[in-house]
N, C-alpha and C positions, 0 to 999 in steps of 0.2 A: 504494500500500500504505498503510495505517495498520498503525504498530508498536504492539505491547501492552507491557506492563509490561517481560517478561520480555527482549524484546527491547530496549528503552532500556536496561535495567540492565546489559545484555553489555558488557563491556570491548573485545573484539574491534571492528572496524572503522571505528574513529573516526580522523578526519583532526585533527593537529594543527593549531591555527591560534595558538598564540602564547602566551605568558604576560605577564601584566600585573601591575603593578604598583599597588597602592591602599592609602591610609593604613593598613588592617588587614591586609594581608597580598596575596599574590600570587594570582590569578586565573589557572588555565590553562583555554584555550578548545579546542575541539574541536568538529567538523560530522562530519556524516554525512546519507546521502541514501537514502530508502526507496523507491524508484520515483517522483520526484515529491514525496514528503513530505519537505521540510527541515527536520533538527535541529541544532539548538544545545545542547553541554554547556558547563558548567562547572563547576570543581573548584578548593578552597581548603580551606586550615585554618584556622580562626580561633577564638580563644580566648572566644566566646558561648559556654555550655551548652547541651546538646540541648535542656532543657526551655524554655529563652528563644526560641529560634531556631524551633520548633514554634510556641509561642504566637504568635510574630509571624506566621509563613505563615499560620496558621490564623485568625488576627483579619481576616478578609475583609471585611467594614466597613471596616476603617484601612488597606487596601492601598497608596490612594494615597499614603500620607506615605514609603513605600521602593520600590516594585515598578515606579514610571513611568507607571501606568495614570494616566489622568484622572478613573476614576468605576470604584468598585466597591462592589457592592451584593447581600449574600445576599438569594435568593430564599426559599429553605428551608433547616432544618437539622435532621437529628434524630441525635442523640448525635455519633458522629465524622464524620458525614457530611453532605455539604451541596452546595446548587444555588446558582451566583450569576451575576452577570453582571460584564463589565466593558469600558470602552472604553479605546483608545490612540488618544489624538490626534496625528496625523503630522504634523511641520513643512509648512509649504506648501512649502517650496524642494525637498522631496524631489520636487515634483509627482505623489505619491502620496495615495491616499485614506486616510482615520483608519480603525480595525476597532474591531471589537468581535465581542465571543462569550461564550458561554452555556456555561459548566462545570458538569460534576458529578465529585465528586470524596470522597476521604476520607482518614482517618487510620490508618495501621496500624503494628503494631510487632514487630518480629525481636528478640529480647533486648531490649538496650539501643537499637538502631539502629530510627530514625521514617522513614519513608515516607509523605508525602504525597502522592497522586498523581490528577490527574485526567484527564477528555476531554470531547469535545464533547457536549451535549448532541442526540440526534438531531432528524433534522426531523421533523416530524409532532407535536412535545412541547413546550412551554411556548410554543404558536404565538400567545398572545395578547400576550405579552412580546416577540417577533419583532416582530408587527406595529405594536406600539407603538415599538419603537427602529427600526423603516424608518423612519416617520412622524417620528419625532423626528431622526433622521440620515441624513436621504435620500441623501447622498454616503458616507456611510460602508459597508464592506463588510463583511457577515461571515465569519469564518474558517471554511473548507468542512473544517479540519482543526485541532484543535489538544487535543493530548493532552501529558502530560510529568509530573513528579515532581519534586518536592526529597524528598534524604536528608540524614539527620544520623548521623554515628556516632561516638562518644566514642571518645578517645584519650589517649594520656599528653601530647600534645602540643598537644591541644586536640581541637575537634569538626571531622570530615572532612564538609565540605558539598559535596554535588555537586546540580546543578540540570539538568535535561533538558528542553528544549521542540522539538516536532515541530509545526510547522503547515504548509498550505498554504492558499491561496486565489486568489483569478480576478484581484487586480489587485494581483500580488507591485511590491515595490521594485525596481529597479533593480539590476543586479548589485553594482555598485561602490557604489551606496549601501548597499546591504544588509550589504557585507562591512565596510563604516566603520561600520555602525551596531553590529552584532555586537560587533565591536572594542571599542567605546566605552560602550556600553549596559549588556552582560553584566558586567564587572569594577565599573562605579559600582551597578548593583544588588545584588549581592553586597556591596558595601561599607556599602550605605544599609542591608541586611538585617540586619548585623552590628550596624552603629550604631544600629540601632533595638531590638535585643535587647538592649542592655546589655552 
């Protein structure tokens, strides 16, 4: 099952996976499984304003400076919507392959709350780019499921940040490595996002 935005936004059904300190605040991690699609959620409150955080996450050509991906390129953009590719280099010690994905998403607002939501570009679309990536990265794996969102809500104590990412692929990391990576990378990524957003 691939969760839609409403399912990912729901507060129920998530399993806490710890609260982790960062230089810019604590990050609470939770996980959930939708029939083989694995989702991770990260929540924190930060001093950065909504406008600055939105500007950072939607600056997709510069995501490398904070997101942890090795490469991020916009394929097309129209207003608040975009298509982009990203490549994640997985360390060799994990005995797993690097990943790449083609995403389609956009920004929406509900009052003062901003949501930047994305999903995988379906098979059969952008095939020339897929063929080029397969030739360039023969040992990498394209995620077969890739959806998620950023949500930024202003409040008296700062901006409440929620990040959800759901994925599924044919070369998953070993469970122990995946669990370790989750605890380490999500808090670090949110801290870098806040730092990059001034």
